[in-house]
N, CA, C and O atoms as a GROMACS GRO file, in nm:
protein
  456
    1MET      N    1   0.070  -0.090  -0.002
    1MET     CA    2  -0.015  -0.035  -0.014
    1MET      C    3   0.124   0.133  -0.030
    1MET      O    4   0.245   0.133  -0.008
    2PRO      N    5   0.060   0.212  -0.062
    2PRO     CA    6   0.121   0.364  -0.084
    2PRO      C    7   0.166   0.426   0.041
    2PRO      O    8   0.096   0.385   0.134
    3LEU      N    9   0.261   0.514   0.078
    3LEU     CA   10   0.278   0.573   0.178
    3LEU      C   11   0.176   0.679   0.250
    3LEU      O   12   0.170   0.705   0.370
    4ILE      N   13   0.092   0.737   0.133
    4ILE     CA   14   0.017   0.829   0.139
    4ILE      C   15  -0.115   0.753   0.173
    4ILE      O   16  -0.207   0.815   0.227
    5TYR      N   17  -0.124   0.660   0.153
    5TYR     CA   18  -0.248   0.561   0.200
    5TYR      C   19  -0.244   0.560   0.387
    5TYR      O   20  -0.334   0.582   0.468
    6ILE      N   21  -0.121   0.532   0.402
    6ILE     CA   22  -0.076   0.512   0.529
    6ILE      C   23  -0.113   0.604   0.636
    6ILE      O   24  -0.180   0.593   0.739
    7HIS      N   25  -0.027   0.732   0.558
    7HIS     CA   26  -0.077   0.862   0.638
    7HIS      C   27  -0.155   0.919   0.635
    7HIS      O   28  -0.150   1.019   0.706
    8LEU      N   29  -0.305   0.890   0.536
    8LEU     CA   30  -0.431   0.914   0.588
    8LEU      C   31  -0.506   0.861   0.657
    8LEU      O   32  -0.593   0.921   0.720
    9ILE      N   33  -0.489   0.740   0.659
    9ILE     CA   34  -0.550   0.626   0.726
    9ILE      C   35  -0.496   0.660   0.876
    9ILE      O   36  -0.586   0.696   0.952
   10PHE      N   37  -0.379   0.657   0.926
   10PHE     CA   38  -0.368   0.672   1.054
   10PHE      C   39  -0.372   0.839   1.093
   10PHE      O   40  -0.337   0.887   1.201
   11ASP      N   41  -0.419   0.908   0.985
   11ASP     CA   42  -0.430   1.047   1.056
   11ASP      C   43  -0.633   1.062   1.075
   11ASP      O   44  -0.685   1.154   1.138
   12VAL      N   45  -0.688   0.986   1.027
   12VAL     CA   46  -0.812   0.927   1.052
   12VAL      C   47  -0.824   0.867   1.176
   12VAL      O   48  -0.909   0.899   1.260
   13LEU      N   49  -0.736   0.775   1.192
   13LEU     CA   50  -0.718   0.668   1.354
   13LEU      C   51  -0.699   0.805   1.457
   13LEU      O   52  -0.784   0.830   1.542
   14LEU      N   53  -0.583   0.887   1.438
   14LEU     CA   54  -0.523   0.986   1.535
   14LEU      C   55  -0.680   1.092   1.583
   14LEU      O   56  -0.719   1.116   1.697
   15ILE      N   57  -0.726   1.128   1.481
   15ILE     CA   58  -0.836   1.216   1.497
   15ILE      C   59  -0.981   1.159   1.553
   15ILE      O   60  -1.066   1.228   1.608
   16GLY      N   61  -0.989   1.010   1.525
   16GLY     CA   62  -1.079   0.950   1.624
   16GLY      C   63  -1.048   0.899   1.795
   16GLY      O   64  -1.126   0.875   1.886
   17PHE      N   65  -0.916   0.897   1.789
   17PHE     CA   66  -0.790   0.887   1.912
   17PHE      C   67  -0.833   0.997   2.011
   17PHE      O   68  -0.887   0.982   2.121
   18ILE      N   69  -0.786   1.140   1.933
   18ILE     CA   70  -0.806   1.257   2.003
   18ILE      C   71  -0.931   1.290   2.090
   18ILE      O   72  -0.941   1.318   2.210
   19PHE      N   73  -1.046   1.274   1.964
   19PHE     CA   74  -1.162   1.265   1.972
   19PHE      C   75  -1.269   1.197   2.135
   19PHE      O   76  -1.360   1.246   2.201
   20VAL      N   77  -1.200   1.080   2.140
   20VAL     CA   78  -1.225   0.958   2.227
   20VAL      C   79  -1.171   1.032   2.359
   20VAL      O   80  -1.245   1.078   2.447
   21PHE      N   81  -1.061   1.035   2.360
   21PHE     CA   82  -0.971   1.078   2.488
   21PHE      C   83  -1.005   1.234   2.507
   21PHE      O   84  -1.050   1.259   2.619
   22ASP      N   85  -0.996   1.325   2.435
   22ASP     CA   86  -1.066   1.489   2.482
   22ASP      C   87  -1.155   1.488   2.504
   22ASP      O   88  -1.249   1.475   2.427
   23LYS      N   89  -1.159   1.504   2.643
   23LYS     CA   90  -1.320   1.527   2.687
   23LYS      C   91  -1.390   1.650   2.652
   23LYS      O   92  -1.511   1.659   2.627
   24GLU      N   93  -1.303   1.745   2.652
   24GLU     CA   94  -1.318   1.919   2.689
   24GLU      C   95  -1.376   1.937   2.524
   24GLU      O   96  -1.471   2.010   2.496
   25LEU      N   97  -1.274   1.834   2.394
   25LEU     CA   98  -1.327   1.839   2.259
   25LEU      C   99  -1.450   1.810   2.260
   25LEU      O  100  -1.528   1.897   2.221
   26ARG      N  101  -1.507   1.674   2.308
   26ARG     CA  102  -1.630   1.605   2.318
   26ARG      C  103  -1.722   1.709   2.337
   26ARG      O  104  -1.826   1.727   2.272
   27ASN      N  105  -1.679   1.772   2.426
   27ASN     CA  106  -1.816   1.863   2.527
   27ASN      C  107  -1.821   1.984   2.422
   27ASN      O  108  -1.938   2.014   2.395
   28GLN      N  109  -1.730   2.056   2.361
   28GLN     CA  110  -1.707   2.140   2.232
   28GLN      C  111  -1.805   2.104   2.114
   28GLN      O  112  -1.888   2.169   2.052
   29PHE      N  113  -1.763   1.979   2.110
   29PHE     CA  114  -1.844   1.915   1.945
   29PHE      C  115  -2.001   1.949   1.970
   29PHE      O  116  -2.070   2.021   1.898
   30LEU      N  117  -2.056   1.860   2.130
   30LEU     CA  118  -2.200   1.902   2.181
   30LEU      C  119  -2.261   2.053   2.126
   30LEU      O  120  -2.380   2.059   2.093
   31LYS      N  121  -2.178   2.166   2.117
   31LYS     CA  122  -2.233   2.243   2.118
   31LYS      C  123  -2.211   2.309   2.003
   31LYS      O  124  -2.288   2.398   1.966
   32ASN      N  125  -2.069   2.260   1.910
   32ASN     CA  126  -2.002   2.333   1.789
   32ASN      C  127  -1.986   2.228   1.676
   32ASN      O  128  -1.868   2.202   1.653
   33LYS      N  129  -2.062   2.172   1.611
   33LYS     CA  130  -2.005   2.045   1.531
   33LYS      C  131  -1.913   2.133   1.404
   33LYS      O  132  -1.882   2.096   1.291
   34LEU      N  133  -1.894   2.221   1.455
   34LEU     CA  134  -1.735   2.257   1.321
   34LEU      C  135  -1.655   2.254   1.417
   34LEU      O  136  -1.565   2.330   1.382
   35VAL      N  137  -1.616   2.190   1.577
   35VAL     CA  138  -1.510   2.158   1.622
   35VAL      C  139  -1.455   2.028   1.585
   35VAL      O  140  -1.364   1.987   1.657
   36LEU      N  141  -1.494   1.952   1.483
   36LEU     CA  142  -1.464   1.822   1.465
   36LEU      C  143  -1.380   1.860   1.307
   36LEU      O  144  -1.281   1.805   1.260
   37LEU      N  145  -1.449   1.952   1.262
   37LEU     CA  146  -1.378   1.967   1.131
   37LEU      C  147  -1.272   2.089   1.110
   37LEU      O  148  -1.206   2.111   1.009
   38TRP      N  149  -1.275   2.175   1.256
   38TRP     CA  150  -1.120   2.198   1.258
   38TRP      C  151  -1.030   2.102   1.296
   38TRP      O  152  -0.923   2.091   1.236
   39LEU      N  153  -1.059   2.034   1.384
   39LEU     CA  154  -0.969   1.894   1.449
   39LEU      C  155  -0.922   1.811   1.293
   39LEU      O  156  -0.817   1.751   1.268
   40SER      N  157  -1.013   1.830   1.226
   40SER     CA  158  -0.954   1.687   1.054
   40SER      C  159  -0.864   1.807   1.012
   40SER      O  160  -0.748   1.775   0.986
   41LEU      N  161  -0.898   1.953   0.999
   41LEU     CA  162  -0.810   2.018   0.936
   41LEU      C  163  -0.661   2.046   0.939
   41LEU      O  164  -0.576   2.060   0.851
   42VAL      N  165  -0.659   2.052   1.099
   42VAL     CA  166  -0.504   2.046   1.140
   42VAL      C  167  -0.430   1.902   1.116
   42VAL      O  168  -0.321   1.893   1.059
   43VAL      N  169  -0.510   1.784   1.170
   43VAL     CA  170  -0.430   1.700   1.175
   43VAL      C  171  -0.395   1.668   1.027
   43VAL      O  172  -0.292   1.608   0.996
   44PHE      N  173  -0.489   1.711   0.934
   44PHE     CA  174  -0.437   1.639   0.760
   44PHE      C  175  -0.389   1.739   0.736
   44PHE      O  176  -0.294   1.714   0.662
   45GLY      N  177  -0.399   1.882   0.762
   45GLY     CA  178  -0.300   1.980   0.732
   45GLY      C  179  -0.105   1.950   0.820
   45GLY      O  180  -0.011   2.026   0.799
   46SER      N  181  -0.102   1.888   0.865
   46SER     CA  182   0.035   1.842   0.938
   46SER      C  183   0.097   1.770   0.800
   46SER      O  184   0.220   1.774   0.792
   47ASN      N  185   0.052   1.729   0.731
   47ASN     CA  186   0.113   1.657   0.588
   47ASN      C  187   0.161   1.753   0.510
   47ASN      O  188   0.216   1.711   0.408
   48ILE      N  189   0.158   1.904   0.529
   48ILE     CA  190   0.180   2.068   0.450
   48ILE      C  191   0.361   1.999   0.482
   48ILE      O  192   0.435   1.988   0.385
   49ILE      N  193   0.397   1.969   0.584
   49ILE     CA  194   0.575   1.917   0.594
   49ILE      C  195   0.609   1.866   0.479
   49ILE      O  196   0.731   1.863   0.470
   50ASP      N  197   0.545   1.816   0.367
   50ASP     CA  198   0.589   1.732   0.308
   50ASP      C  199   0.625   1.853   0.148
   50ASP      O  200   0.681   1.833   0.041
   51ILE      N  201   0.580   1.936   0.190
   51ILE     CA  202   0.623   2.057   0.124
   51ILE      C  203   0.768   2.100   0.071
   51ILE      O  204   0.803   2.174  -0.020
   52ASP      N  205   0.860   1.998   0.198
   52ASP     CA  206   0.991   2.038   0.171
   52ASP      C  207   1.107   1.949   0.098
   52ASP      O  208   1.230   1.942   0.099
   53HIS      N  209   0.950   1.856   0.003
   53HIS     CA  210   1.024   1.749  -0.100
   53HIS      C  211   1.037   1.864  -0.197
   53HIS      O  212   1.146   1.868  -0.254
   54LEU      N  213   0.956   1.953  -0.228
   54LEU     CA  214   1.037   2.073  -0.331
   54LEU      C  215   1.132   2.077  -0.362
   54LEU      O  216   1.179   2.094  -0.475
   55LEU      N  217   1.191   2.057  -0.239
   55LEU     CA  218   1.326   2.123  -0.231
   55LEU      C  219   1.454   2.024  -0.278
   55LEU      O  220   1.572   2.054  -0.293
   56ALA      N  221   1.396   1.910  -0.295
   56ALA     CA  222   1.470   1.788  -0.324
   56ALA      C  223   1.515   1.772  -0.475
   56ALA      O  224   1.469   1.831  -0.572
   57ASN      N  225   1.608   1.685  -0.470
   57ASN     CA  226   1.636   1.646  -0.620
   57ASN      C  227   1.706   1.520  -0.653
   57ASN      O  228   1.824   1.485  -0.645
   58PRO      N  229   1.584   1.455  -0.698
   58PRO     CA  230   1.433   1.476  -0.776
   58PRO      C  231   1.336   1.491  -0.668
   58PRO      O  232   1.370   1.464  -0.552
   59ILE      N  233   1.189   1.542  -0.702
   59ILE     CA  234   1.095   1.605  -0.570
   59ILE      C  235   1.093   1.472  -0.543
   59ILE      O  236   1.136   1.445  -0.431
   60TYR      N  237   1.041   1.341  -0.637
   60TYR     CA  238   1.030   1.198  -0.570
   60TYR      C  239   1.134   1.091  -0.591
   60TYR      O  240   1.195   1.076  -0.697
   61ASP      N  241   1.149   1.020  -0.486
   61ASP     CA  242   1.240   0.860  -0.542
   61ASP      C  243   1.225   0.800  -0.406
   61ASP      O  244   1.242   0.832  -0.289
   62PRO      N  245   1.185   0.694  -0.477
   62PRO     CA  246   1.103   0.608  -0.380
   62PRO      C  247   1.181   0.537  -0.278
   62PRO      O  248   1.132   0.517  -0.166
   63ASN      N  249   1.329   0.487  -0.316
   63ASN     CA  250   1.410   0.452  -0.288
   63ASN      C  251   1.520   0.575  -0.167
   63ASN      O  252   1.629   0.544  -0.118
   64ARG      N  253   1.466   0.674  -0.152
   64ARG     CA  254   1.503   0.772  -0.053
   64ARG      C  255   1.410   0.772   0.091
   64ARG      O  256   1.288   0.754   0.096
   65CYS      N  257   1.481   0.792   0.180
   65CYS     CA  258   1.457   0.790   0.343
   65CYS      C  259   1.402   0.935   0.308
   65CYS      O  260   1.419   0.994   0.202
   66GLY      N  261   1.355   0.967   0.387
   66GLY     CA  262   1.277   1.124   0.378
   66GLY      C  263   1.373   1.174   0.514
   66GLY      O  264   1.456   1.263   0.503
   67ILE      N  265   1.354   1.122   0.606
   67ILE     CA  266   1.434   1.128   0.741
   67ILE      C  267   1.560   1.196   0.726
   67ILE      O  268   1.627   1.134   0.644
   68ASN      N  269   1.627   1.309   0.775
   68ASN     CA  270   1.724   1.345   0.765
   68ASN      C  271   1.763   1.405   0.591
   68ASN      O  272   1.872   1.456   0.564
   69PHE      N  273   1.683   1.391   0.516
   69PHE     CA  274   1.700   1.418   0.375
   69PHE      C  275   1.643   1.583   0.385
   69PHE      O  276   1.706   1.689   0.387
   70HIS      N  277   1.537   1.563   0.389
   70HIS     CA  278   1.445   1.698   0.376
   70HIS      C  279   1.460   1.774   0.546
   70HIS      O  280   1.503   1.715   0.646
   71PRO      N  281   1.416   1.904   0.539
   71PRO     CA  282   1.472   1.996   0.637
   71PRO      C  283   1.388   1.968   0.707
   71PRO      O  284   1.443   1.930   0.810
   72LEU      N  285   1.182   1.956   0.729
   72LEU     CA  286   1.150   1.954   0.783
   72LEU      C  287   1.131   1.763   0.852
   72LEU      O  288   1.076   1.723   0.955
   73HIS      N  289   1.178   1.714   0.780
   73HIS     CA  290   1.237   1.595   0.824
   73HIS      C  291   1.304   1.530   0.952
   73HIS      O  292   1.280   1.432   1.022
   74SER      N  293   1.402   1.632   0.952
   74SER     CA  294   1.517   1.642   0.987
   74SER      C  295   1.524   1.594   1.158
   74SER      O  296   1.417   1.611   1.216
   75TRP      N  297   1.630   1.540   1.238
   75TRP     CA  298   1.663   1.508   1.362
   75TRP      C  299   1.620   1.659   1.390
   75TRP      O  300   1.518   1.686   1.453
   76TYR      N  301   1.730   1.778   1.325
   76TYR     CA  302   1.719   1.911   1.400
   76TYR      C  303   1.648   1.945   1.402
   76TYR      O  304   1.648   2.030   1.491
   77PHE      N  305   1.499   1.936   1.323
   77PHE     CA  306   1.380   2.029   1.350
   77PHE      C  307   1.271   1.967   1.442
   77PHE      O  308   1.166   2.018   1.480
   78MET      N  309   1.328   1.833   1.469
   78MET     CA  310   1.246   1.749   1.572
   78MET      C  311   1.216   1.798   1.723
   78MET      O  312   1.117   1.757   1.783
   79PRO      N  313   1.300   1.882   1.775
   79PRO     CA  314   1.236   1.918   1.857
   79PRO      C  315   1.172   2.061   1.898
   79PRO      O  316   1.165   2.113   2.009
   80VAL      N  317   1.107   2.127   1.722
   80VAL     CA  318   1.030   2.187   1.771
   80VAL      C  319   0.903   2.142   1.749
   80VAL      O  320   0.826   2.233   1.780
   81TRP      N  321   0.831   2.025   1.702
   81TRP     CA  322   0.765   1.975   1.707
   81TRP      C  323   0.748   1.927   1.838
   81TRP      O  324   0.629   1.912   1.866
   82VAL      N  325   0.820   1.899   1.921
   82VAL     CA  326   0.789   1.833   2.079
   82VAL      C  327   0.794   1.928   2.131
   82VAL      O  328   0.728   1.930   2.235
   83LEU      N  329   0.840   2.007   2.108
   83LEU     CA  330   0.829   2.177   2.190
   83LEU      C  331   0.715   2.246   2.125
   83LEU      O  332   0.691   2.362   2.159
   84GLY      N  333   0.644   2.187   2.035
   84GLY     CA  334   0.514   2.238   2.027
   84GLY      C  335   0.388   2.195   2.078
   84GLY      O  336   0.280   2.255   2.088
   85MET      N  337   0.428   2.066   2.111
   85MET     CA  338   0.348   2.002   2.200
   85MET      C  339   0.325   2.064   2.354
   85MET      O  340   0.237   2.034   2.435
   86LEU      N  341   0.410   2.140   2.365
   86LEU     CA  342   0.376   2.233   2.510
   86LEU      C  343   0.315   2.325   2.489
   86LEU      O  344   0.319   2.387   2.595
   87PHE      N  345   0.232   2.403   2.391
   87PHE     CA  346   0.190   2.516   2.361
   87PHE      C  347   0.045   2.492   2.432
   87PHE      O  348  -0.015   2.390   2.399
   88ARG      N  349  -0.009   2.568   2.518
   88ARG     CA  350  -0.179   2.583   2.527
   88ARG      C  351  -0.264   2.568   2.428
   88ARG      O  352  -0.362   2.495   2.434
   89ASN      N  353  -0.239   2.622   2.353
   89ASN     CA  354  -0.349   2.584   2.235
   89ASN      C  355  -0.337   2.474   2.163
   89ASN      O  356  -0.249   2.446   2.082
   90LYS      N  357  -0.475   2.382   2.213
   90LYS     CA  358  -0.450   2.258   2.166
   90LYS      C  359  -0.454   2.214   2.011
   90LYS      O  360  -0.418   2.100   1.980
   91TYR      N  361  -0.503   2.314   1.905
   91TYR     CA  362  -0.490   2.288   1.813
   91TYR      C  363  -0.333   2.273   1.756
   91TYR      O  364  -0.293   2.216   1.655
   92ILE      N  365  -0.264   2.343   1.855
   92ILE     CA  366  -0.127   2.352   1.752
   92ILE      C  367  -0.087   2.209   1.873
   92ILE      O  368  -0.068   2.107   1.807
   93ARG      N  369  -0.081   2.200   1.936
   93ARG     CA  370  -0.072   2.061   2.051
   93ARG      C  371  -0.081   1.939   1.918
   93ARG      O  372   0.002   1.858   1.880
   94TYR      N  373  -0.208   1.968   1.876
   94TYR     CA  374  -0.291   1.837   1.777
   94TYR      C  375  -0.174   1.810   1.684
   94TYR      O  376  -0.103   1.710   1.687
   95PHE      N  377  -0.161   1.930   1.586
   95PHE     CA  378  -0.070   1.982   1.475
   95PHE      C  379   0.073   1.912   1.473
   95PHE      O  380   0.130   1.864   1.375
   96CYS      N  381   0.124   1.918   1.616
   96CYS     CA  382   0.279   1.878   1.635
   96CYS      C  383   0.271   1.727   1.655
   96CYS      O  384   0.361   1.649   1.624
   97LEU      N  385   0.098   1.682   1.734
   97LEU     CA  386   0.127   1.559   1.718
   97LEU      C  387   0.138   1.467   1.605
   97LEU      O  388   0.206   1.365   1.594
   98ALA      N  389   0.060   1.520   1.524
   98ALA     CA  390   0.004   1.457   1.429
   98ALA      C  391   0.138   1.490   1.303
   98ALA      O  392   0.158   1.414   1.209
   99VAL      N  393   0.190   1.571   1.318
   99VAL     CA  394   0.363   1.583   1.250
   99VAL      C  395   0.443   1.458   1.288
   99VAL      O  396   0.510   1.387   1.212
  100LEU      N  397   0.423   1.440   1.443
  100LEU     CA  398   0.543   1.355   1.488
  100LEU      C  399   0.485   1.199   1.444
  100LEU      O  400   0.567   1.108   1.429
  101LEU      N  401   0.367   1.179   1.428
  101LEU     CA  402   0.323   1.067   1.363
  101LEU      C  403   0.349   1.027   1.218
  101LEU      O  404   0.386   0.922   1.164
  102HIS      N  405   0.304   1.189   1.160
  102HIS     CA  406   0.378   1.134   1.039
  102HIS      C  407   0.504   1.088   1.015
  102HIS      O  408   0.532   1.001   0.934
  103LEU      N  409   0.599   1.163   1.104
  103LEU     CA  410   0.760   1.148   1.084
  103LEU      C  411   0.762   0.973   1.150
  103LEU      O  412   0.815   0.884   1.084
  104TRP      N  413   0.716   0.954   1.243
  104TRP     CA  414   0.701   0.780   1.290
  104TRP      C  415   0.709   0.720   1.120
  104TRP      O  416   0.803   0.665   1.063
  105LEU      N  417   0.576   0.753   1.070
  105LEU     CA  418   0.537   0.650   0.942
  105LEU      C  419   0.661   0.624   0.850
  105LEU      O  420   0.709   0.518   0.807
  106ASP      N  421   0.704   0.777   0.832
  106ASP     CA  422   0.804   0.804   0.762
  106ASP      C  423   0.944   0.689   0.819
  106ASP      O  424   0.999   0.621   0.732
  107TYR      N  425   0.959   0.684   0.869
  107TYR     CA  426   1.071   0.636   0.994
  107TYR      C  427   1.029   0.485   0.944
  107TYR      O  428   1.122   0.413   0.907
  108MET      N  429   0.941   0.448   0.941
  108MET     CA  430   0.888   0.321   0.925
  108MET      C  431   0.881   0.281   0.831
  108MET      O  432   0.887   0.159   0.814
  109GLY      N  433   0.865   0.370   0.728
  109GLY     CA  434   0.890   0.320   0.604
  109GLY      C  435   1.039   0.323   0.557
  109GLY      O  436   1.074   0.248   0.466
  110CYS      N  437   1.135   0.417   0.622
  110CYS     CA  438   1.286   0.401   0.588
  110CYS      C  439   1.374   0.307   0.629
  110CYS      O  440   1.490   0.297   0.589
  111ILE      N  441   1.292   0.205   0.745
  111ILE     CA  442   1.370   0.114   0.774
  111ILE      C  443   1.284  -0.065   0.728
  111ILE      O  444   1.321  -0.177   0.765
  112GLY      N  445   1.175  -0.029   0.645
  112GLY     CA  446   1.137  -0.133   0.633
  112GLY      C  447   1.039  -0.166   0.677
  112GLY      O  448   1.009  -0.276   0.633
  113LEU      N  449   0.946  -0.116   0.767
  113LEU     CA  450   0.878  -0.163   0.835
  113LEU      C  451   0.675  -0.167   0.742
  113LEU      O  452   0.589  -0.253   0.763
  114LEU      N  453   0.666  -0.080   0.674
  114LEU     CA  454   0.571  -0.003   0.573
  114LEU      C  455   0.625  -0.037   0.443
  114LEU      O  456   0.573   0.008   0.341
   0.00000   0.00000   0.00000
């Protein structure tokens, strides 16, 4: 299965996981149904970090490991995503969580588990 489908499946699972375990978000959802839309946009929007693939030559290489090759996928940028989990704004935290999941999936692809 192509890695993009795996990313999207895990994004949907992450949205469900957040929705089940964030009681405050569930309560907000009962008042405003757009909360789930915002959460979905934030989590699916985390895939925007793949824009750094445009800096690579060639842009797509199925045999290349993206970790440490692309700037936003590097170990040097990882603390930004981890520190983002400390923000008070839950949507920033969920974005960073989704980015970390994205990077973990990329890493699993690099070592051949996906």
